[in-house]
RODODREN-563659 format. One line per 5 residues: their letters; for each residue x, y, z of C-alpha. Coordinates in steps of 0.02 Angstrom, whole numbers. Each point is the difference from the previous one (the first is absolute). Example, Ala and Ser with C-alpha at 12.3 -4.5 7.8 and 13.67 -1.06 7.14 Angstrom:
2
as> 615/-225/390 ~ 69/172/-33
//
This chain:
272
xxxxx> -994/-885/-74 ~ 97/-158/-39 ~ 162/26/-95 ~ 35/-186/-18 ~ -120/-129/-70
xxxxx> 60/-138/116 ~ 132/34/132 ~ 48/-183/14 ~ 34/-11/-187 ~ 91/168/4
xxxxx> 112/-64/140 ~ 43/-159/-97 ~ 40/97/-159 ~ 108/128/91 ~ 95/-136/93
xxxxx> 35/-86/-166 ~ 60/164/-77 ~ 115/36/148 ~ 82/-170/-18 ~ 28/30/-186
xxxxx> 66/178/3 ~ 63/51/172 ~ 184/-31/-40 ~ -8/96/-164 ~ -97/143/82
xxxxx> 125/17/143 ~ 147/-11/-120 ~ -75/141/-105 ~ -15/117/151 ~ 168/-48/73
xxxxx> 82/47/-165 ~ -77/174/14 ~ 59/12/180 ~ 176/-45/-53 ~ -3/135/-135
xxxxx> -43/127/136 ~ 130/-76/117 ~ -138/-25/128 ~ 62/-109/142 ~ -114/-17/150
xxxxx> 141/-62/111 ~ 116/146/-41 ~ -121/144/-34 ~ -79/96/141 ~ -190/17/5
xxxxx> -15/160/-102 ~ 131/-46/-131 ~ -85/-166/-36 ~ -172/84/-2 ~ 53/125/-133
xxxxx> 68/-138/-111 ~ -163/-96/15 ~ -97/158/-47 ~ 105/21/-158 ~ -21/-184/-44
xxxxx> -188/9/11 ~ -16/169/-86 ~ 68/-88/-155 ~ -174/-73/-24 ~ -56/179/-29
xxxxx> 127/59/-132 ~ -82/169/-22 ~ 44/35/183 ~ 180/-54/-19 ~ 83/165/-43
xxxxx> 148/54/104 ~ -98/153/55 ~ -151/-101/62 ~ 105/-130/90 ~ 102/132/92
xxxxx> -159/92/52 ~ -68/-162/72 ~ 164/-28/91 ~ -8/176/71 ~ -175/-32/67
xxxxx> 52/-167/74 ~ 152/83/80 ~ -104/144/67 ~ -136/-107/77 ~ 68/-171/39
xxxxx> 189/-8/15 ~ 3/19/188 ~ 11/-108/155 ~ -171/62/54 ~ -80/-63/-162
xxxxx> 89/-166/10 ~ -57/-20/180 ~ -181/31/-56 ~ 19/-136/-131 ~ 73/-118/130
xxxxx> -147/34/118 ~ -126/-37/-137 ~ 89/-155/-64 ~ 15/-76/174 ~ -179/42/53
xxxxx> -81/-172/10 ~ -171/78/33 ~ 2/92/-168 ~ -111/-72/-138 ~ 123/62/-130
xxxxx> 174/42/61 ~ 48/78/-167 ~ -139/130/-12 ~ 110/137/73 ~ 141/-33/-123
xxxxx> -124/-10/-144 ~ -75/170/45 ~ 175/74/13 ~ 42/-48/-178 ~ -167/60/-67
xxxxx> 38/172/72 ~ 150/16/-120 ~ -43/80/-166 ~ 42/-123/-139 ~ -38/-155/102
xxxxx> -174/-74/-22 ~ -84/-154/69 ~ 84/-128/-113 ~ 176/70/24 ~ -28/16/189
xxxxx> -51/-183/8 ~ 147/-53/-108 ~ 127/98/102 ~ -64/-72/164 ~ -10/-175/-74
xxxxx> 178/2/-67 ~ 70/93/150 ~ -64/-137/116 ~ 24/-147/-119 ~ 180/41/-49
xxxxx> 48/110/148 ~ 58/-41/175 ~ -144/49/114 ~ 80/-89/147 ~ 154/112/-14
xxxxx> -101/160/-24 ~ -146/-30/117 ~ 29/-161/97 ~ -142/-89/-92 ~ 23/-156/-106
xxxxx> -71/18/-175 ~ -109/-156/13 ~ -97/92/137 ~ -37/142/-121 ~ -35/-90/-164
xxxxx> -184/-35/44 ~ -30/187/19 ~ 62/49/-173 ~ -122/70/-127 ~ -13/-75/-174
xxxxx> 72/115/-136 ~ -125/4/-144 ~ 14/65/-177 ~ -56/-43/-177 ~ 114/-153/-10
xxxxx> -71/-77/159 ~ -179/39/-52 ~ 28/-80/-170 ~ 59/-162/81 ~ -137/-5/132
xxxxx> -144/37/-119 ~ 49/-59/-174 ~ 139/-127/11 ~ -32/-90/164 ~ -186/37/11
xxxxx> -1/1/189 ~ -78/175/5 ~ -157/60/-92 ~ 38/86/-165 ~ -129/136/33
xxxxx> 106/55/150 ~ 156/23/-106 ~ 3/191/6 ~ -34/1/187 ~ 135/-130/36
xxxxx> 135/87/-101 ~ -19/150/118 ~ -20/-101/160 ~ 165/40/86 ~ -94/104/129
xxxxx> -163/-99/-3 ~ -24/-77/172 ~ -128/-126/-65 ~ 121/-72/-127 ~ 147/6/120
xxxxx> -99/-93/134 ~ -53/-137/-121 ~ 178/-20/-63 ~ 64/-14/179 ~ -135/-129/42
xxxxx> 62/-108/-143 ~ 178/12/69 ~ -57/-38/178 ~ -81/-161/-61 ~ 163/-54/-84
xxxxx> 154/-73/81 ~ 119/76/-130 ~ -78/163/-61 ~ 26/177/64 ~ -55/166/-78
xxxxx> 180/20/-60 ~ -27/-143/-122 ~ -132/93/-99 ~ 140/99/-79 ~ 41/-160/-96
xxxxx> -158/34/-102 ~ 72/169/-49 ~ 163/-84/-48 ~ -88/-125/-114 ~ -109/135/-77
xxxxx> 147/116/-29 ~ 132/-127/-52 ~ -109/-125/-94 ~ -167/70/-56 ~ 51/181/-25
xxxxx> 156/-49/-98 ~ -99/-129/-99 ~ 109/-148/46 ~ -49/-160/-89 ~ -144/-72/101
xxxxx> 68/-175/-27 ~ 150/47/109 ~ -104/73/141 ~ 1/-106/157 ~ -182/37/44
xxxxx> -75/-33/-172 ~ -102/-144/72 ~ -91/127/110 ~ -15/136/-133 ~ -167/22/-89
xxxxx> 58/139/-115 ~ 161/-63/-76 ~ -26/90/-164 ~ -49/166/82 ~ -167/-9/-91
xxxxx> -113/73/133 ~ 129/131/45 ~ 4/56/-182 ~ -190/-6/-15 ~ -16/112/152
xxxxx> 114/126/-87 ~ -107/-9/-156 ~ -143/91/85 ~ -31/176/-64 ~ 123/-27/-144
xxxxx> -44/37/-181 ~ -74/-139/-106 ~ 159/-5/-104 ~ 109/-20/154 ~ -114/-133/73
xxxxx> 12/-101/-160 ~ 190/13/4 ~ 5/-54/182 ~ -114/-146/-39 ~ 122/-59/-133
xxxxx> 142/18/126 ~ -94/-110/124 ~ -28/-136/-129 ~ 182/7/-56 ~ 64/-22/178
xxxxx> -125/-138/42 ~ 48/-100/-155 ~ 187/28/12 ~ 114/-146/40 ~ 114/60/139
xxxxx> 181/-49/20 ~ 20/-85/166 ~ 160/25/100 ~ 65/-38/173 ~ 17/132/135
xx> 137/-27/127 ~ -17/51/183
//
């Protein structure tokens, strides 16, 4: 199965998107880290890890009760807050013969109730991307970035299939649940390997655009990737949601589509 229509085109589009939004994406996450007082240079391994877990659980608000978070912390403490565990991580991260040095860590997170594939990928991505792996494990982060998995959700699938059109639309449902799909992950990593500037960590920028721009219905005229977007008025996204709706609701949604398509947007500048 091919998840991308043309890997060369996908690489070019993703490189363009990274150049447009990397600073804003990193600033967004760093603000959340500051709110949690997460400091990789000051925090020890486990303290920083817990803060990253909380940061990424925020993308699953129904999980973010005090009770659920504390239960997750208890499980993390019980299983993984030990020198033995950290030594196992070190051994896996420094194993140059391993095809995927992060598999062990990924499986550890999946064993915690309340952490699924997407959250596990996000925690590992942000832990390595914003953390200090050299201090914790003696491994520079640039050695680990190629082994990261791509966190996937509805926002990323919307961009890949509808807005950027670099993935087939008929694979939308499969892609939105592809956090643990080895076929998708391998294709995504191949695209990164063929690029001089991309790593799997950069795919989170798609989530940022989907969440910050598309999901919040920012004016498309202000979006920095509008030249690459094929669904600026959210027409196909809305039409997909029209399926199995009543005739009355479909007619109302059709009017909404036409209103948005014919509306004259107010353009404004977006600072870095």
